C-alpha positions as CSV (number, residue, x, y, z in Angstrom):
1,M,0.0,0.0,0.0
2,R,2.8,2.4,1.0
3,K,4.7,1.6,-2.2
4,A,1.5,2.1,-4.4
5,F,0.9,5.4,-2.7
6,I,4.4,6.7,-3.4
7,N,4.2,5.5,-7.0
8,S,0.9,7.4,-7.4
9,I,2.5,10.7,-6.2
10,Y,5.4,10.3,-8.6
11,S,2.9,9.7,-11.4
12,L,1.0,12.9,-10.7
13,I,4.2,14.9,-10.6
14,A,5.3,13.4,-13.9
15,A,1.9,14.4,-15.4
16,K,2.4,18.0,-14.1
17,K,-0.9,17.7,-12.1
18,L,0.9,18.6,-8.8
19,F,3.3,21.4,-9.5
20,S,2.7,24.2,-7.1
21,R,5.0,25.0,-4.1
22,K,2.4,23.8,-1.7
23,S,2.1,20.6,-3.7
24,Y,5.8,19.9,-3.3
25,L,5.8,20.6,0.4
26,L,2.8,18.3,0.7
27,L,4.7,15.7,-1.2
28,I,7.7,15.9,1.0
29,A,5.5,15.7,4.1
30,L,3.7,12.6,2.8
31,I,7.0,10.9,1.8
32,M,8.4,11.5,5.4
33,F,5.2,10.2,6.9
34,V,4.8,7.1,4.8
35,P,7.1,4.9,6.9
36,F,4.8,5.4,9.9
37,I,1.6,4.7,8.2
38,N,0.0,1.7,9.9
39,A,-0.5,-0.1,6.6
40,S,-0.7,-3.7,5.7
41,Y,2.7,-5.3,4.9
42,T,3.4,-8.3,2.6
43,S,5.3,-9.9,5.5
44,P,4.3,-8.7,8.9
45,L,7.1,-8.5,11.5
46,T,7.1,-11.3,14.1
47,V,9.4,-12.0,17.0
48,A,9.6,-14.9,19.6
49,A,12.1,-16.4,22.1
50,D,12.8,-20.1,22.0
51,K,11.5,-20.4,25.6
52,Q,9.9,-18.3,28.3
53,T,12.3,-18.9,31.2
54,Y,16.1,-18.7,31.2
55,Y,18.8,-19.2,33.7
56,P,22.3,-17.7,34.1
57,G,24.8,-18.9,31.6
58,E,22.2,-20.0,29.0
59,V,21.7,-18.7,25.5
60,I,18.6,-16.8,24.3
61,Y,17.6,-17.7,20.8
62,I,15.3,-15.0,19.1
63,S,13.7,-15.7,15.7
64,G,10.9,-14.4,13.5
65,T,9.9,-13.1,10.1
66,T,9.9,-9.8,8.3
67,E,10.0,-8.7,4.7
68,P,12.6,-10.5,2.6
69,N,16.1,-9.1,2.7
70,S,15.2,-6.4,5.2
71,D,17.2,-4.9,8.1
72,I,16.1,-6.2,11.5
73,T,17.2,-4.9,14.9
74,I,16.7,-6.8,18.1
75,Q,17.0,-5.0,21.5
76,L,16.9,-6.6,25.0
77,Y,15.6,-4.5,27.9
78,N,15.9,-5.5,31.5
79,P,13.1,-5.3,34.0
80,G,14.0,-1.7,34.7
81,G,13.8,-0.7,31.1
82,T,17.6,-0.4,30.5
83,M,18.9,-1.9,27.2
84,V,21.4,-4.7,28.0
85,D,22.1,-5.9,24.5
86,I,21.4,-5.2,20.8
87,H,22.0,-7.1,17.6
88,Y,21.5,-6.3,13.9
89,K,20.9,-8.6,11.0
90,V,19.4,-8.8,7.4
91,S,16.5,-11.3,6.9
92,S,16.8,-14.1,4.5
93,A,15.3,-14.2,1.0
94,N,12.1,-15.7,2.5
95,G,12.1,-13.1,5.3
96,Y,13.3,-15.4,8.1
97,Y,15.8,-14.2,10.8
98,S,17.4,-15.5,14.0
99,M,19.8,-14.2,16.6
100,S,21.3,-15.3,19.9
101,F,22.2,-13.6,23.1
102,N,24.4,-14.9,25.9
103,I,23.3,-14.6,29.5
104,P,26.2,-14.0,31.9
105,V,26.9,-16.9,34.2
106,K,26.8,-14.6,37.2
107,I,23.8,-12.4,37.9
108,P,23.7,-9.6,38.7
109,Y,26.3,-8.6,36.1
110,G,26.3,-5.1,34.6
111,S,22.7,-4.3,33.7
112,W,21.7,-7.9,33.9
113,T,19.3,-8.7,36.7
114,Y,16.6,-11.2,37.5
115,G,13.1,-10.6,36.2
116,T,11.1,-10.1,33.1
117,Y,12.9,-8.9,30.0
118,T,11.4,-7.2,26.9
119,V,12.6,-8.2,23.4
120,R,12.0,-5.4,20.9
121,A,12.2,-6.0,17.2
122,Y,12.5,-3.2,14.5
123,S,12.1,-3.8,10.8
124,V,10.7,-1.9,7.8
125,G,8.9,0.6,10.0
126,Q,7.4,-2.1,12.2
127,I,7.9,-2.7,15.9
128,K,7.1,-5.9,17.7
129,N,7.8,-7.0,21.3
130,T,7.9,-10.2,23.2
131,T,9.1,-11.1,26.8
132,F,10.9,-13.7,28.7
133,T,11.9,-14.3,32.3
134,L,15.5,-14.6,33.7
135,A,15.2,-16.7,36.9
136,S,17.7,-17.6,39.5
137,I,18.8,-21.2,40.0
138,T,17.8,-23.1,43.1
139,D,20.7,-25.5,43.5
140,T,22.1,-27.2,46.6
141,T,24.1,-29.9,44.9
142,P,27.9,-29.3,44.6
143,P,29.8,-30.0,41.5
144,T,31.1,-33.5,40.8
145,I,34.9,-34.1,40.4
146,T,34.8,-36.9,37.8
147,S,38.5,-37.5,37.2
148,I,42.0,-36.5,38.5
149,S,45.4,-37.0,37.0
150,P,48.0,-38.2,38.1
151,A,45.8,-40.7,39.9
152,E,45.7,-40.7,43.7
153,G,48.7,-42.6,45.1
154,S,50.2,-43.2,41.7
155,T,53.9,-42.8,40.7
156,V,54.9,-40.9,37.6
157,S,58.3,-41.1,35.8
158,I,58.5,-37.5,34.6
159,L,59.4,-34.3,36.4
160,N,56.6,-32.1,34.9
161,P,53.5,-34.2,34.8
162,I,50.2,-32.7,33.6
163,I,47.9,-32.2,36.6
164,S,44.3,-32.4,35.4
165,V,40.9,-32.3,37.0
166,L,37.6,-33.0,35.2
167,Y,34.4,-31.8,36.8
168,S,30.7,-31.2,36.1
169,D,27.6,-29.8,37.7
170,D,23.9,-30.5,37.4
171,V,23.3,-26.8,36.6
172,A,26.4,-24.8,35.7
173,I,30.0,-24.5,36.9
174,D,31.4,-21.2,38.0
175,F,34.9,-21.9,36.6
176,S,36.1,-18.5,37.9
177,T,36.2,-20.2,41.3
178,V,38.5,-23.0,40.4
179,K,41.6,-23.2,42.6
180,V,44.6,-25.5,42.1
181,V,47.3,-25.7,44.8
182,L,50.4,-27.8,44.4
183,D,52.6,-28.6,47.5
184,G,51.1,-25.6,49.3
185,T,51.6,-23.1,46.4
186,D,48.6,-21.7,44.5
187,V,49.2,-22.3,40.9
188,T,45.8,-21.4,39.6
189,P,47.0,-18.4,37.5
190,A,49.2,-20.7,35.5
191,A,46.4,-23.3,34.9
192,T,44.2,-23.6,31.9
193,I,40.6,-23.6,33.1
194,T,37.3,-24.2,31.3
195,S,33.8,-25.0,32.4
196,T,34.6,-28.8,32.4
197,R,38.3,-29.1,33.3
198,A,41.5,-27.6,34.7
199,D,45.0,-28.4,33.5
200,Y,48.3,-27.4,35.1
201,I,51.8,-28.2,33.8
202,P,54.5,-27.3,36.3
203,V,56.7,-24.5,35.0
204,T,59.7,-25.9,36.8
205,D,60.6,-29.6,37.2
206,L,59.2,-31.2,40.3
207,R,61.6,-32.9,42.7
208,E,61.5,-36.6,43.1
209,G,59.3,-37.7,45.9
210,L,55.8,-37.2,47.3
211,H,53.6,-34.3,46.1
212,T,50.2,-33.0,47.2
213,V,47.5,-31.4,45.1
214,Y,44.5,-29.5,46.4
215,F,41.6,-28.6,44.0
216,E,38.3,-26.8,44.5
217,V,35.5,-25.5,42.3
218,K,32.0,-24.0,42.9
219,D,28.9,-23.9,40.9
220,L,26.9,-20.8,40.2
221,S,25.0,-21.2,43.5
222,G,28.2,-21.3,45.5
223,N,28.2,-25.0,46.2
224,K,31.8,-26.2,46.6
225,A,33.5,-29.4,45.7
226,S,37.1,-30.1,46.7
227,K,39.7,-32.8,46.5
228,T,43.1,-33.4,48.0
229,W,45.4,-36.2,46.8
230,N,49.0,-37.3,46.6
231,F,51.2,-38.7,43.8
232,T,54.9,-39.5,43.6
233,V,57.5,-38.5,41.1
234,S,60.2,-41.1,40.5
235,L,62.4,-41.2,37.5
236,P,63.4,-44.5,35.9
237,D,66.1,-46.1,38.0
238,F,68.8,-48.3,36.4
239,L,71.5,-47.9,39.2
240,P,72.0,-50.7,41.7
241,P,72.5,-50.1,45.4
242,V,76.0,-49.4,46.7
243,I,77.4,-51.6,49.5
244,S,79.7,-49.2,51.3
245,S,81.1,-51.2,54.2
246,V,81.2,-54.7,55.7
247,Y,82.5,-56.2,58.9
248,P,84.5,-58.3,59.3
249,P,86.5,-56.7,56.5
250,G,87.5,-58.8,53.5
251,G,90.7,-60.7,54.1
252,S,90.7,-60.2,57.9
253,T,91.3,-62.8,60.6
254,L,89.5,-62.7,63.9
255,N,90.5,-64.6,67.1
256,V,87.0,-64.9,68.5
257,R,84.3,-67.3,67.5
258,T,81.2,-65.2,68.4
259,I,81.1,-62.2,66.1
260,T,78.7,-59.5,64.8
261,I,78.5,-59.1,61.1
262,N,77.6,-55.6,60.0
263,A,77.0,-54.0,56.5
264,T,76.0,-50.5,55.4
265,Y,74.5,-49.7,52.0
266,S,72.6,-47.0,50.1
267,D,70.7,-46.3,46.9
268,N,69.8,-43.3,44.8
269,K,66.1,-44.2,45.4
270,A,65.7,-46.7,48.3
271,V,66.8,-50.2,49.2
272,D,64.1,-52.8,49.7
273,P,64.9,-54.2,53.1
274,Y,62.9,-57.4,52.3
275,S,65.4,-58.2,49.6
276,V,68.5,-58.3,51.8
277,T,70.1,-61.7,52.2
278,L,73.4,-62.8,53.9
279,K,75.1,-66.1,53.4
280,L,78.2,-67.7,55.0
281,N,79.7,-70.5,52.9
282,D,76.3,-70.7,51.0
283,S,74.3,-71.1,54.2
284,A,71.7,-68.4,55.0
285,V,72.3,-66.3,58.1
286,N,69.5,-65.1,60.3
287,M,69.9,-61.3,60.7
288,S,69.0,-59.6,63.9
289,S,68.3,-56.2,62.3
290,I,67.6,-55.1,58.7
291,T,66.9,-51.5,57.7
292,P,67.0,-49.7,54.3
293,T,70.6,-48.7,55.1
294,S,72.2,-51.4,57.2
295,L,72.1,-54.9,58.6
296,T,73.4,-56.7,61.7
297,A,73.8,-60.4,62.4
298,S,75.3,-62.2,65.4
299,V,76.8,-65.6,64.7
300,N,78.8,-68.3,66.5
301,L,81.4,-69.8,64.3
302,T,84.2,-72.4,64.4
303,D,87.7,-71.9,63.2
304,G,88.1,-71.7,59.5
305,V,87.8,-69.5,56.3
306,Y,84.4,-68.1,55.5
307,L,83.0,-66.8,52.2
308,A,80.3,-64.1,53.0
309,T,77.8,-63.2,50.3
310,L,75.6,-60.1,50.7
311,S,72.8,-59.5,48.2
312,L,70.1,-56.8,48.1
313,M,67.9,-54.9,45.6
314,D,66.5,-51.4,45.4
315,T,62.8,-50.6,45.0
316,S,63.3,-50.6,41.2
317,G,64.6,-54.2,41.2
318,N,68.3,-53.4,40.6
319,R,70.5,-55.9,42.5
320,A,73.8,-55.5,44.2
321,T,76.0,-58.4,45.4
322,M,79.2,-58.4,47.3
323,N,81.4,-61.4,48.2
324,W,84.3,-61.3,50.6
325,T,86.2,-63.7,52.9
326,F,87.3,-63.6,56.5
327,T,88.9,-66.1,58.8
328,I,88.0,-67.2,62.3
329,D,91.0,-68.5,64.3
330,A,90.6,-68.7,68.1
331,T,93.2,-71.5,68.6
332,P,96.8,-70.5,69.5
333,P,99.8,-72.1,67.8
334,T,101.4,-75.3,69.0
335,I,105.0,-75.4,70.2
336,S,106.6,-78.8,70.4
337,G,110.0,-80.6,70.5
338,N,112.1,-82.9,72.7
339,I,113.9,-80.0,74.2
340,L,110.7,-79.1,75.9
341,N,111.1,-82.0,78.3
342,N,113.0,-80.4,81.2
343,N,116.4,-81.5,82.4
344,T,117.9,-82.2,79.0
345,I,121.7,-82.2,79.5
346,F,124.2,-81.0,76.9
347,Q,127.7,-82.3,77.4
348,S,129.1,-79.4,75.4
349,K,129.0,-75.7,75.8
350,E,128.0,-75.5,72.2
351,V,124.3,-75.9,72.5
352,N,122.0,-76.5,69.5
353,F,118.3,-77.4,69.6
354,T,115.2,-77.0,67.3
355,I,111.6,-76.4,68.3
356,S,108.7,-77.1,66.0
357,I,105.8,-74.6,65.7
358,S,102.4,-75.1,64.0
359,D,99.0,-73.6,63.7
360,N,95.6,-74.6,62.4
361,I,95.3,-71.6,60.2
362,A,98.5,-69.5,59.7
363,L,101.5,-68.6,61.8
364,D,102.9,-65.2,62.2
365,M,106.6,-66.2,62.6
366,S,107.6,-62.6,62.7
367,S,106.2,-62.4,66.2
368,L,108.5,-65.1,67.5
369,L,110.5,-64.2,70.6
370,M,113.1,-66.3,72.5
371,T,115.0,-65.6,75.6
372,V,117.8,-67.7,77.2
373,D,118.3,-67.0,80.8
374,G,116.2,-63.8,80.4
375,T,118.3,-62.5,77.6
376,P,116.7,-62.1,74.1
377,V,118.4,-64.2,71.5
378,V,117.9,-64.4,67.7
379,P,117.3,-67.9,66.6
380,S,117.1,-69.2,63.0
381,I,113.5,-69.1,61.9
382,N,111.8,-70.9,59.1
383,A,108.1,-71.5,58.3
384,T,107.4,-74.2,60.9
385,S,110.4,-74.3,63.3
386,V,113.0,-72.3,65.1
387,T,116.6,-73.4,65.8
388,Y,118.9,-72.0,68.5
389,S,122.7,-72.3,68.4
390,G,124.9,-70.7,71.0
391,T,127.7,-71.2,73.5
392,L,126.6,-71.5,77.1
393,S,128.4,-72.0,80.4
394,E,128.0,-75.1,82.4
395,G,125.0,-75.3,84.5
396,S,121.3,-74.9,84.2
397,H,119.7,-72.6,81.7
398,A,116.1,-71.3,81.2
399,V,114.5,-70.7,77.8
400,V,111.2,-69.0,77.0
401,V,109.7,-69.1,73.5
402,S,106.5,-67.2,72.4
403,V,104.8,-66.9,69.1
404,M,101.5,-65.7,67.7
405,D,99.4,-66.8,64.7
406,M,97.9,-64.4,62.2
407,A,94.8,-64.0,64.4
408,G,96.9,-62.8,67.3
409,N,96.5,-65.9,69.4
410,L,99.6,-66.2,71.6
411,A,101.5,-69.4,72.5
412,S,104.3,-69.5,75.0
413,K,106.6,-72.3,76.3
414,A,109.2,-72.2,79.1
415,F,111.7,-75.0,79.7
416,T,115.2,-75.6,81.2
417,F,118.2,-77.7,80.2
418,S,121.8,-78.1,81.6
419,V,125.3,-78.0,80.2
420,A,127.6,-80.6,82.0
421,L,131.0,-81.3,80.5
422,P,132.4,-84.9,80.9
423,S,134.9,-85.5,84.0
424,D,138.8,-85.7,83.5
425,Y,140.1,-89.2,84.9
426,T,143.9,-88.9,84.0
427,I,145.1,-88.0,87.4
428,Y,143.2,-90.9,88.8
429,I,144.9,-93.3,86.4
430,I,148.4,-92.0,87.2
431,V,147.8,-92.4,90.9
432,A,146.4,-95.9,90.4
433,V,149.5,-96.8,88.3
434,I,151.8,-95.4,90.9
435,V,150.0,-97.3,93.6
436,A,150.1,-100.4,91.6
437,V,153.9,-100.0,91.0
438,I,154.5,-99.4,94.7
439,T,152.4,-102.4,95.6
440,V,154.3,-104.7,93.2
441,A,157.6,-103.4,94.5
442,I,156.8,-104.1,98.1
443,I,155.6,-107.5,97.3
444,F,158.8,-108.2,95.4
445,I,161.0,-107.0,98.3
446,L,159.1,-109.0,100.9
447,K,159.6,-112.2,98.9
448,K,163.4,-111.7,98.8
449,V,163.5,-111.2,102.6
């Protein structure tokens, strides 16, 4: 109708039927007034919301019809009449249009409040309104934490693991309330946070060991969910434990039969105390104490050489083994020889005798000492005997011999002997001869008388 009216005016002008000044002024007034004539349109303006009630965080979908390829303006007014949003669009070839408006997740926000809103549509001189209600949420159920990573109590083998939390809510998450705390430090500013998950990658490598994560999130009604859990950082371990000391030391000799075996060890991670075993000559030893750093075992042994074998693993399964030997010798050496029987008599001042020395394990012949009549002497020493040679006066003599074995066991013997030279009978023979001669002479004289 509006278009036909304008066309008629233009036709009259063209036919010079309206040519006065007043006619032109009337024409201009009519043309200006035409857009507001309440006339019938080919496609009347319509506007509607996709539903009547909305909640914070939702999307409002507005749609309707107008004349094809026409400008359409949609304005939203809050309950107080203040415009909160405006969109522009051109309708399609069939006159259809649609627009969407995002409701803030938190209300109040700016001019957004709860209540009844007016949707006002403008197009080709037409104005249409519709309404909807923005309602608050009644929610007492907290969000649900659906997944965490690393898992609670787990062990990870990298120094910068991704810490992730997945969550959901029956209404809507207020992801601005997310809080991530690692080992007591709030790392939320460095985390990537959405309405369904939070991810944090440590900006510096974590130390090996136990770590604690605290996480919390609220929904739009302020209901809070939180979670605290631990995980362990442990790099792959290919290094075996180190056995740092053992007692008795390797190659040592002890002169006691009841001993305490000790060992200390360490690992770059930790030694598994349940893996520690100790054997002596392939026989298992019961240990009185086993810790992640040491062991103690008390044993009663007989004399002999022992092969000790210590074996242990760390918590990664790497094994360390140490073999060493030690000797138990609690028996002193044996000193023997005929000279040890007291009262041996030498008929010469040149005295020579040999003493035998033996041990069940090993002698320390360098420890041998000998005294004759309290004076140290230096005998001839070989592996299993000692020989004395010397010039002594007649009479009784006292000898003391002492020697140790390699374990320090001491043996000592004291004995005596005498030096007695043979008697000289020459004078007695001469006297006897003289006596005999005198006797024969007397007999001979007596016979002549």
